[in-house]
PLY file of the C-alpha trace (Angstrom):
ply
format ascii 1.0
element vertex 251
property float x
property float y
property float z
element edge 250
property int vertex1
property int vertex2
end_header
127.47 77.23 91.27
127.67 76.69 95.06
126.93 74.13 97.75
123.30 75.31 97.61
122.64 75.72 93.87
123.08 73.31 90.99
122.39 74.18 87.36
120.78 71.60 85.06
121.11 72.73 81.44
118.20 71.84 79.15
119.01 70.48 75.67
117.36 73.35 73.78
120.15 75.59 72.47
119.29 78.21 69.87
119.53 81.87 68.86
117.06 82.92 71.59
118.04 80.38 74.26
121.85 80.57 73.91
123.28 77.31 75.32
119.82 76.22 76.47
117.55 76.96 79.41
119.16 76.94 82.83
117.01 75.04 85.32
118.20 75.35 88.91
118.01 72.89 91.78
118.34 74.55 95.18
118.79 73.00 98.61
120.73 73.68 101.78
123.33 71.04 102.67
121.59 68.18 104.42
118.10 69.28 103.35
115.57 66.49 102.85
114.03 68.35 99.89
114.92 70.60 96.95
113.38 73.48 95.04
113.41 73.78 91.26
113.42 77.10 89.41
112.20 76.89 85.79
111.58 73.28 84.69
112.40 74.34 81.14
111.10 72.54 78.04
109.03 69.37 78.13
112.03 67.10 77.58
111.88 63.68 79.25
115.58 63.32 80.01
115.86 66.86 81.36
112.82 66.53 83.59
114.00 63.14 84.81
117.28 64.74 85.86
115.40 67.40 87.81
113.08 64.86 89.44
116.00 62.67 90.49
117.69 65.56 92.32
115.76 64.78 95.50
112.29 65.24 96.91
111.03 68.29 95.01
109.22 70.45 97.56
108.42 73.42 95.32
108.68 74.51 91.69
109.09 78.22 90.91
108.77 79.98 87.56
110.46 83.17 86.42
107.92 83.69 83.60
105.61 81.93 81.18
107.74 81.49 78.05
107.75 77.93 76.76
111.48 77.39 77.11
111.07 77.96 80.86
107.59 76.64 81.60
106.58 73.91 79.13
107.86 71.20 81.47
105.64 72.23 84.40
102.94 69.59 84.21
105.28 66.75 83.32
107.51 67.60 86.31
104.45 67.88 88.57
103.38 64.43 87.38
106.79 63.04 88.32
107.10 64.79 91.68
103.70 65.96 92.92
105.29 69.33 93.76
103.25 72.55 93.77
104.09 75.27 91.25
104.16 78.99 92.01
104.51 81.91 89.60
103.31 85.50 89.40
100.71 84.44 86.83
97.94 82.45 88.56
97.38 80.45 85.35
100.81 78.85 85.77
100.31 77.83 89.42
99.53 74.27 90.41
98.07 73.53 93.86
99.54 76.75 95.26
98.78 80.49 95.29
100.50 82.96 92.97
103.69 84.66 94.08
103.55 88.08 95.69
106.21 90.69 95.10
108.45 90.97 98.15
107.31 87.78 99.87
109.78 85.40 101.48
109.83 81.74 100.49
111.26 79.23 102.94
111.80 75.80 101.40
114.55 73.20 101.05
116.41 74.81 103.93
116.93 78.13 102.13
115.15 81.49 101.91
114.29 83.36 98.74
112.76 86.81 98.28
110.39 87.25 95.34
111.12 90.26 93.12
108.50 91.24 90.60
110.49 92.41 87.58
108.09 93.01 84.69
109.42 94.11 81.34
110.72 91.12 79.42
107.20 89.81 80.02
104.45 91.15 82.23
104.82 88.19 84.60
108.61 88.15 84.90
110.03 87.54 88.37
113.48 87.19 89.87
114.40 85.40 93.08
116.96 86.71 95.55
118.73 83.90 97.40
119.43 85.28 100.85
122.58 84.50 102.78
125.85 86.05 103.83
127.98 83.84 101.57
125.57 82.45 98.97
123.58 85.56 98.01
122.59 85.45 94.35
119.70 86.46 92.10
117.97 84.07 89.72
117.12 86.48 86.91
115.26 84.36 84.34
115.30 86.32 81.09
115.37 89.75 82.75
119.18 89.55 82.73
121.05 86.98 80.64
124.48 85.52 81.13
125.54 86.67 77.67
124.17 89.44 75.47
121.02 91.36 76.34
117.38 90.40 76.79
114.48 91.36 74.54
111.26 93.13 75.44
108.56 90.73 74.25
106.04 93.36 73.11
103.06 93.46 73.50
103.32 91.31 76.64
106.49 93.03 77.76
107.08 96.78 77.98
110.16 98.97 78.12
109.10 101.35 80.91
108.56 98.56 83.45
111.73 96.85 82.22
113.86 99.92 82.91
112.38 100.17 86.41
113.09 96.48 86.97
116.71 96.96 85.94
117.01 99.85 88.38
115.60 97.63 91.12
118.16 94.93 90.35
120.94 97.50 90.12
120.15 98.58 93.69
120.81 95.06 95.00
124.54 95.61 94.54
127.33 93.27 93.41
125.58 89.94 93.99
125.96 86.90 91.74
123.68 86.55 88.72
122.18 83.13 87.96
120.44 83.76 84.62
117.87 81.80 82.66
120.35 81.43 79.79
124.11 81.68 79.60
126.82 81.57 82.26
126.79 82.82 85.82
127.91 86.44 86.27
129.60 88.02 89.27
128.09 91.49 89.71
124.39 92.19 89.21
124.76 95.93 89.78
127.38 96.20 87.04
125.34 94.10 84.61
122.15 96.08 85.27
124.09 99.32 84.76
125.36 98.04 81.41
121.84 96.95 80.41
120.46 100.40 81.23
123.19 102.04 79.15
122.45 99.65 76.27
118.75 100.52 76.41
119.55 104.23 76.37
121.76 103.72 73.31
119.03 101.74 71.52
116.46 104.43 72.23
118.82 107.02 70.78
119.19 104.87 67.66
115.41 104.55 67.32
115.02 108.33 67.63
117.61 108.84 64.90
115.86 106.26 62.71
112.55 108.08 63.12
114.22 111.33 62.09
115.44 109.55 58.99
112.30 107.63 57.95
109.55 109.66 59.61
107.62 109.38 62.84
104.93 107.24 61.19
107.46 104.70 59.89
106.64 101.02 60.20
108.23 98.76 62.77
109.94 96.91 59.93
111.46 100.10 58.54
112.85 101.14 61.91
114.15 97.62 62.55
115.96 97.68 59.21
117.95 100.69 60.39
118.45 99.94 64.09
119.08 96.20 63.77
120.76 96.15 60.37
122.47 92.84 59.68
120.53 91.00 62.38
120.29 87.23 61.87
116.95 86.30 60.34
116.39 83.84 63.18
116.12 86.68 65.70
114.38 89.22 63.42
110.99 88.70 65.17
112.63 89.45 68.52
114.25 92.59 67.09
110.89 93.78 65.79
109.29 93.09 69.18
111.96 95.23 70.83
111.40 98.04 68.32
107.65 97.95 68.96
108.36 98.23 72.69
110.73 101.15 72.15
108.28 102.98 69.90
105.51 102.50 72.45
107.80 103.83 75.18
108.73 106.90 73.14
105.05 107.61 72.49
104.35 107.56 76.24
107.28 109.93 76.78
105.87 112.41 74.28
102.27 112.32 75.58
0 1
1 2
2 3
3 4
4 5
5 6
6 7
7 8
8 9
9 10
10 11
11 12
12 13
13 14
14 15
15 16
16 17
17 18
18 19
19 20
20 21
21 22
22 23
23 24
24 25
25 26
26 27
27 28
28 29
29 30
30 31
31 32
32 33
33 34
34 35
35 36
36 37
37 38
38 39
39 40
40 41
41 42
42 43
43 44
44 45
45 46
46 47
47 48
48 49
49 50
50 51
51 52
52 53
53 54
54 55
55 56
56 57
57 58
58 59
59 60
60 61
61 62
62 63
63 64
64 65
65 66
66 67
67 68
68 69
69 70
70 71
71 72
72 73
73 74
74 75
75 76
76 77
77 78
78 79
79 80
80 81
81 82
82 83
83 84
84 85
85 86
86 87
87 88
88 89
89 90
90 91
91 92
92 93
93 94
94 95
95 96
96 97
97 98
98 99
99 100
100 101
101 102
102 103
103 104
104 105
105 106
106 107
107 108
108 109
109 110
110 111
111 112
112 113
113 114
114 115
115 116
116 117
117 118
118 119
119 120
120 121
121 122
122 123
123 124
124 125
125 126
126 127
127 128
128 129
129 130
130 131
131 132
132 133
133 134
134 135
135 136
136 137
137 138
138 139
139 140
140 141
141 142
142 143
143 144
144 145
145 146
146 147
147 148
148 149
149 150
150 151
151 152
152 153
153 154
154 155
155 156
156 157
157 158
158 159
159 160
160 161
161 162
162 163
163 164
164 165
165 166
166 167
167 168
168 169
169 170
170 171
171 172
172 173
173 174
174 175
175 176
176 177
177 178
178 179
179 180
180 181
181 182
182 183
183 184
184 185
185 186
186 187
187 188
188 189
189 190
190 191
191 192
192 193
193 194
194 195
195 196
196 197
197 198
198 199
199 200
200 201
201 202
202 203
203 204
204 205
205 206
206 207
207 208
208 209
209 210
210 211
211 212
212 213
213 214
214 215
215 216
216 217
217 218
218 219
219 220
220 221
221 222
222 223
223 224
224 225
225 226
226 227
227 228
228 229
229 230
230 231
231 232
232 233
233 234
234 235
235 236
236 237
237 238
238 239
239 240
240 241
241 242
242 243
243 244
244 245
245 246
246 247
247 248
248 249
249 250
């Protein structure tokens, strides 16, 4: 990672979580405290590793999904740290995050980026610095493969705008919620946007084939043919999001 960031991998690998959830411990060299981004699942050994990283000053969440947020209260019980997220329901003893605000903690500065799309409450965090600049992307951008749009909570229109916002940040490092670190956020966001455009074209062709009133399942059968059964619900969620987006485009 870097002298400022350390990844702690949660033991929850799977089709949707890749190698597991990446929790991050952040602190400037010599800092008396640390920040944690995404406690991950409620796993005792994982949370103990996070709690033992130093005095936890603040816990941040990229979004509400269980593989990122289920460990909140157990980590708060261990550390007494406040929790901040875009969703007020996830906060503990602290106000919700505000898009664009600066967070100063553990000797470092982060900028909050509201990036809805994967979920309505998705956020990224830009680590500021001349040499250590990076973006913690949660599930908005993954280290391997592409993210899903978790319809009905998530939506494709906001997701595309979020990708464009990340693209504009340039070639900074990507520290994703799952998978390995990547080197160039602008390049990854560009590839994600192209992938989404290709998927939308496939959905349009599927609708031409099976009719505009076709079921989500029927469109998924064509667009995501051969998809592993374990990720079929995610594929259907993405199709629902794409169909909803196409309806808004035609209104």
